[in-house]
N, C-alpha and C positions, 0 to 999 in steps of 0.2 A: 735255872731250873725252875724258878717259881713261874716265870713267864710260860713257861710249857706248862705246867699243870693247868693255868687259867685256861690256856689254849685248848686244853684236852677237856676241862670241864665246861667250856662252851661247847665244845662239839656233844659230849654227853647228854648236855641238857636238853639240846634240841630234840623234838620230835621225828624229824625230818632228816636233820643233819644239815649241813650247810649246802647251801645250791651245788650242784656237782655238774649242770648245763654248761655248756660252752655254746653262746649264741655267736655265730660268727660275726665277723665284721662284716658292716655294709654300709652304702651312704645314708640308706635309713636309720640304722642305728646311731650313726654320728648325728645326724640332725636332731634326732630326739634327745641324746645326750647334751648337745649343746644347748638344747631349747629349755635344759635342768629337769628332763625325765628322769628321776633316781634311779629306777630301774634300769634304762637304758644306759646311763654312767656307769654302775655296777656291772652291765653284761659289755661293755664296750672295754672297760678296765681288764675283764675276764679275758676278752678277745685276744688283746695286748699282751696278758700274761703268759697266755698258752699259746700264744701265735696261730690262732683261730681266725683263717680268712686275711691273715694281715703279718708280717713279719713281728716277731716275739720282739716285745720293748717294754723291759720293766719298769722305764722312768716313766713312758706314756700311760702304762699300766696305775703305776702308783695316783699319776694325776688325777684319773678317771674313779680310783676307788677313794681317792680323797673327796673328790667332790661329792661322791655319794653319801661316804661315811660321815660327812658333817651334816648332811641332809638327814641321815637317820637310819640309814640303811646298815642292818646288822649284819648280814653279809658282807657287805665292803669294808665295816669296820673290822671284821675277823681277816678278813684278808691282806687288807693295809698293816694289821699287826702282825702278821706271818711276814709282810714284806721288810718291816723293822725288825725284827726278829732276825731274820735271814741275811740284811743287807740287800735283796733285789731291788735295786730303783731307788734306793735309795742310802744313806750313810746308816750302817747297822746301829740301832739305839734302842738297847733294850727297856728303858723306860716308856719309851714312845710306843714299843709294842706292847708293854703290860697296857697301858691308857687305851689301847684300841681294842685290846679283847675284854679288857673290864668294860667297856661302854657296849661293846656286844653281848658279852654275858648278863648285863644288866637289863639290857631290853628283852633278851630272850626269856628272863627270870620273869620280866612284867608282863609278856604275852603269855606264857605259863599261867600266871596267877590269876589273869581274866579268864582264859579257858576254864581252869578250873573251880573259879566263882561260879563260872557259866554252868558247868555239869552240874556243881552243888545244888546250885538254884534248880535245874530241869529234875535233878534227883527228888528235890523236896517236892516240888510241883507233882511228879509221879507218883510218889509216896501218899501224896494227898489226894490223885484222882483213883488210886487203887483204894483208899481207905472209903471214898465217897459210893465206890462201884461196888464194895462189899457191905454195904451196908454199916460202914463203921468198924465193922469187925477184921483187922488186918490179917488175921489166920482163914477167913472163909476163903476158899478158891474161888477163882473167877473161871465159871464155864463158858465155853462157847466161843472164847477168845482166843 
């Protein structure tokens, strides 16, 4: 039950949710994935997972999810966690599922902190500009803007 809560938490934390698009299997996608392109590895895993453009093959999906997950793809980490949770393509292993869900959640939380820090800095700069434009009085309305 705990691993399910972690998986749900990961989904709730993201602003856009996990990538739901499935890029269909293609030789170009395979070449990119084999050359180490993490995004291509994730999408190749999704293609095998969902059977998009290729026969559905959970073991092959896990192979590509794992490559992308080890290289830092939060989407792949989440999907790999799901594979371990359900036993699709791997032996069901709740501890391994929680490990991958946690890695994905930690990345998403770091990303959100970076975004929030940037928004905070931007907000402070905006407030500073407004004070300067209003001659130091934050209550004076800005006209003509």
